[in-house]
C-alpha positions as CSV (number, residue, x, y, z in Angstrom):
1,X,105.6,38.7,145.5
2,X,103.7,35.6,144.1
3,X,106.1,33.4,145.4
4,X,105.8,35.0,149.2
5,X,102.4,34.8,148.7
6,X,102.2,31.0,147.3
7,X,104.5,30.5,150.9
8,X,102.3,32.7,152.9
9,X,98.6,30.8,152.0
10,X,99.4,26.7,151.8
11,X,102.0,27.6,155.2
12,X,98.1,29.3,157.3
13,X,97.0,25.9,156.5
14,X,99.2,23.8,157.7
15,X,97.7,23.4,161.8
16,X,97.3,19.6,160.6
17,X,101.5,19.3,160.1
18,X,102.1,20.7,163.8
19,X,102.1,17.7,166.9
20,X,102.7,21.3,169.1
21,X,102.6,24.7,168.5
22,X,100.0,24.7,166.1
23,X,100.0,29.0,167.0
24,X,102.5,29.5,165.2
25,X,100.4,28.5,162.0
26,X,99.8,31.8,160.7
27,X,100.3,34.5,158.1
28,X,97.6,33.6,155.8
29,X,96.0,37.4,155.9
30,X,99.8,38.6,154.6
31,X,99.9,36.1,151.5
32,X,95.9,36.9,150.3
33,X,96.8,40.5,150.9
34,X,100.1,39.7,148.5
35,X,98.5,37.5,146.3
36,X,95.2,40.5,145.6
37,X,98.0,43.1,145.6
38,X,99.6,41.9,142.6
39,X,96.2,40.8,140.7
40,X,95.2,44.6,140.7
41,X,98.8,45.4,139.3
42,X,98.8,43.0,136.9
43,X,95.2,43.8,135.4
44,X,96.4,47.4,134.9
45,X,99.6,46.5,133.4
46,X,97.5,44.0,130.7
47,X,95.8,44.4,127.5
48,X,93.0,46.2,127.4
49,X,89.7,45.5,124.7
50,X,86.1,44.9,124.8
51,X,84.9,43.4,128.0
52,X,84.5,40.2,127.2
53,X,87.5,39.9,125.5
54,X,89.3,40.6,128.4
55,X,87.0,38.8,131.1
56,X,87.3,36.1,129.3
57,X,91.4,35.6,129.1
58,X,90.8,35.5,132.9
59,X,88.0,32.6,132.6
60,X,90.8,31.2,130.3
61,X,93.2,30.9,133.2
62,X,91.3,30.3,136.2
63,X,88.5,28.0,135.3
64,X,90.6,25.1,133.5
65,X,92.7,24.5,136.2
66,X,88.7,24.4,138.2
67,X,87.4,21.6,135.8
68,X,90.5,19.9,135.6
69,X,91.0,20.2,139.6
70,X,87.3,18.7,139.9
71,X,88.3,15.8,137.5
72,X,91.1,14.8,139.2
73,X,90.6,15.0,142.8
74,X,87.4,13.0,142.3
75,X,89.2,10.5,141.1
76,X,92.0,10.8,143.0
77,X,91.0,11.5,146.7
78,X,87.0,10.7,146.0
79,X,85.9,14.4,146.6
80,X,82.3,15.0,146.1
81,X,81.9,17.8,143.0
82,X,78.6,18.6,141.9
83,X,78.1,21.3,138.9
84,X,77.5,24.1,140.9
85,X,80.8,23.6,142.3
86,X,82.6,24.8,139.4
87,X,81.4,28.1,139.1
88,X,80.8,28.4,143.1
89,X,84.2,26.8,144.1
90,X,82.8,26.5,148.0
91,X,86.3,24.9,149.0
92,X,88.5,28.0,147.6
93,X,86.4,31.4,148.4
94,X,88.6,33.6,146.1
95,X,88.0,32.4,143.3
96,X,84.1,33.9,143.0
97,X,85.5,36.9,145.1
98,X,88.0,37.3,142.7
99,X,85.8,36.7,139.2
100,X,83.8,39.8,141.2
101,X,86.9,42.0,141.6
102,X,87.5,41.1,137.7
103,X,84.1,42.6,136.4
104,X,84.4,46.2,138.6
105,X,88.3,46.3,138.1
106,X,87.2,46.2,134.2
107,X,84.8,48.9,134.5
108,X,87.5,51.1,136.9
109,X,90.2,51.1,134.6
110,X,87.7,52.0,132.1
111,X,86.5,54.9,133.4
112,X,88.2,56.1,136.9
113,X,91.7,55.5,135.2
114,X,92.8,58.9,136.3
115,X,90.4,58.4,140.0
116,X,91.9,55.6,141.6
117,X,93.6,57.4,144.8
118,X,89.8,58.0,145.2
119,X,87.9,55.6,144.1
120,X,90.3,53.1,147.2
121,X,89.4,56.2,149.2
122,X,86.3,56.0,149.2
123,X,86.2,52.2,149.2
124,X,88.4,52.4,152.7
125,X,85.2,54.5,153.7
126,X,82.6,52.2,152.3
127,X,84.9,49.4,154.3
128,X,84.9,50.9,157.6
129,X,81.2,52.0,158.1
130,X,80.5,48.2,156.7
131,X,83.2,46.7,159.8
132,X,80.4,48.7,161.9
133,X,77.0,48.5,160.7
134,X,77.4,44.5,159.5
135,X,80.0,43.2,161.8
136,X,80.5,41.9,165.7
137,X,84.4,41.7,165.9
138,X,83.3,41.2,169.4
139,X,82.9,37.5,168.1
140,X,84.7,37.2,164.6
141,X,88.1,37.8,163.7
142,X,87.8,39.7,159.8
143,X,90.5,38.1,158.3
144,X,88.8,34.7,159.0
145,X,85.6,33.8,159.6
146,X,83.6,36.0,157.9
147,X,82.5,35.6,154.2
148,X,82.5,39.7,154.6
149,X,86.5,39.9,154.8
150,X,86.5,39.1,151.1
151,X,85.7,43.2,151.2
152,X,89.2,43.8,152.4
153,X,90.6,42.5,149.5
154,X,89.7,44.7,147.0
155,X,92.1,47.3,149.0
156,X,95.0,45.5,148.0
157,X,94.1,45.0,144.4
158,X,93.9,48.8,144.5
159,X,96.6,49.4,145.8
160,X,98.5,46.7,143.0
161,X,96.9,48.6,140.6
162,X,97.2,52.4,142.0
163,X,101.7,51.1,141.7
164,X,101.2,49.6,138.7
165,X,99.8,52.6,136.9
166,X,101.6,55.1,139.0
167,X,104.8,53.0,137.7
168,X,106.6,53.2,141.1
169,X,110.2,52.8,141.5
170,X,112.2,51.8,144.4
171,X,114.7,54.7,145.1
172,X,115.3,53.2,149.1
173,X,117.8,51.2,150.4
174,X,117.1,47.4,150.6
175,X,117.7,47.2,154.2
176,X,115.6,50.3,154.8
177,X,112.4,48.4,153.1
178,X,113.4,45.6,155.0
179,X,112.3,48.0,157.8
180,X,109.7,49.0,156.9
181,X,108.3,45.4,156.2
182,X,109.2,44.2,159.5
183,X,108.1,47.4,161.1
184,X,104.4,47.1,159.5
185,X,104.3,43.5,160.2
186,X,105.1,43.9,163.8
187,X,102.5,46.6,164.4
188,X,99.8,44.8,161.9
189,X,100.2,41.3,164.7
190,X,100.0,43.8,168.0
191,X,96.8,45.5,166.7
192,X,95.4,41.9,166.5
193,X,96.7,40.6,169.4
194,X,95.7,43.9,171.0
195,X,92.0,43.4,170.1
196,X,91.6,40.0,172.0
197,X,92.2,41.5,175.2
198,X,87.7,42.5,175.6
199,X,85.5,43.7,173.5
200,X,87.1,48.1,174.0
201,X,89.9,46.8,172.2
202,X,87.6,44.8,169.7
203,X,88.0,47.0,166.2
204,X,92.1,46.7,166.8
205,X,91.4,45.2,164.2
206,X,90.3,47.1,162.1
207,X,92.9,49.7,162.9
208,X,95.3,46.5,161.8
209,X,94.1,46.7,158.1
210,X,96.7,50.0,158.0
211,X,99.6,48.6,158.7
212,X,99.4,45.7,156.6
213,X,98.9,47.4,153.7
214,X,101.5,49.2,154.6
215,X,103.5,46.5,154.9
216,X,102.5,45.0,151.4
217,X,103.4,47.9,149.6
218,X,107.2,48.0,151.7
219,X,107.4,44.2,150.0
220,X,106.9,45.5,146.3
221,X,109.6,48.0,147.5
222,X,111.9,45.3,148.6
223,X,110.8,43.0,145.2
224,X,112.1,46.0,143.1
225,X,115.0,46.7,144.5
226,X,117.9,46.9,142.6
227,X,119.8,43.5,144.7
228,X,116.7,41.8,144.7
229,X,116.2,42.3,140.7
230,X,120.4,41.2,140.6
231,X,119.4,37.5,143.3
232,X,116.1,37.1,141.1
233,X,118.4,36.5,138.1
234,X,120.3,34.0,139.4
235,X,119.4,29.7,140.0
236,X,117.6,30.9,143.1
237,X,115.2,33.4,140.7
238,X,114.0,30.2,138.6
239,X,112.6,28.1,141.9
240,X,110.8,31.5,142.6
241,X,109.9,31.5,139.0
242,X,108.6,28.6,139.5
243,X,106.4,28.5,141.9
244,X,104.8,31.5,141.9
245,X,103.4,30.4,138.0
246,X,101.9,27.7,140.2
247,X,100.3,30.1,142.8
248,X,96.4,28.9,142.0
249,X,97.5,25.5,141.5
250,X,99.1,25.1,144.7
251,X,96.4,27.0,146.2
252,X,94.3,24.0,144.4
253,X,95.6,20.5,145.6
254,X,97.0,21.0,149.0
255,X,94.0,20.4,151.1
256,X,94.4,17.0,148.7
257,X,98.2,16.9,150.3
258,X,98.1,18.0,153.8
259,X,98.2,14.9,156.1
260,X,99.4,14.5,159.4
261,X,101.0,11.0,158.9
262,X,104.8,12.2,158.6
263,X,103.9,14.3,162.3
264,X,106.8,12.7,163.9
265,X,109.3,14.0,161.3
266,X,108.2,17.9,162.1
267,X,109.0,19.9,161.6
268,X,111.0,18.0,158.4
269,X,107.4,17.0,157.4
270,X,107.0,20.7,156.6
271,X,109.4,20.3,153.8
272,X,108.4,17.2,152.2
273,X,104.8,18.4,152.3
274,X,105.8,21.9,150.4
275,X,107.5,19.4,147.6
276,X,104.5,17.1,147.0
277,X,102.2,20.3,146.7
278,X,104.4,22.1,144.7
279,X,105.2,19.0,142.4
280,X,100.6,18.1,142.5
281,X,100.0,22.0,141.2
282,X,102.7,21.4,138.9
283,X,101.2,18.1,137.0
284,X,97.7,20.1,138.0
285,X,99.3,22.9,135.7
286,X,100.4,20.8,132.8
287,X,96.7,18.8,132.6
288,X,94.4,22.4,133.1
289,X,97.0,23.7,129.5
290,X,96.1,19.5,128.1
291,X,92.2,19.9,128.6
292,X,92.8,23.7,126.9
293,X,94.2,22.7,123.7
294,X,91.9,19.5,123.8
295,X,89.5,22.0,123.0
296,X,91.2,24.0,120.6
297,X,91.1,23.5,116.7
298,X,95.2,23.8,116.6
299,X,97.8,20.9,117.0
300,X,98.7,19.9,120.5
301,X,101.7,22.3,121.6
302,X,103.3,19.4,123.7
303,X,105.8,22.1,124.7
304,X,103.7,24.6,125.5
305,X,102.0,22.0,127.8
306,X,104.9,21.0,130.6
307,X,106.6,24.8,129.9
308,X,106.0,27.4,132.8
């Protein structure tokens, strides 16, 4: 799921690579939903402990990469960073967003573990009320243009947590899983198309959350299917695993890699850009691990630096 999220989020930002047919650049909300689902899922499978130690592990995963990318991008691409950018990361909205959600999730995991569905329902109601009280959906796209979009993805994190806690296994055939995924995505894109008809239909944007959540749940069930599990045990799985371990780094480096200088090669330029992004992300991952080990009292573990 993280592999799919990395591909979709990157693709949704590739408008500069399309000399024509720019309307085909889509899928960002789906990729973000997948990413937050996986975050919620893994948070509820991870170790418990005191809040400070638990939160420190989250910081150690994310901020060495941010600091290292600030150094590399400033030196190589002349990007300008100020010290507050390392905390608020204005270029990458999901990082401060997810750091806040981590703290909220610790409270939920500690005190509300047996009431996750109630938390999900109350969160959905709060989001619904916020849409009507705060937003003007006549003039904005709820998944892209507004700071309020960060709130929507909390539902996807909660869904991932519920699935992990309930240990939901897939007993449905792969064909049915894929049909449900496609059905959810078709309804989602239909809702996002209908809202453009006129002001009367503007709240179809909000309705689109339902089929998107449905589709992402069935993506999870698809990935749990035994046929997919067997596929991931092959060499294909090695590629999927490699890319899925680089989701943060892929998101960080992609804006520096995008260029229209290869547009005459379209659509090959898309493949070449993906490959360049994956390579740059891996270099950043290794550099971040090296950076972390510099500040550790232990000796350098070079194998750990280059391994995923």
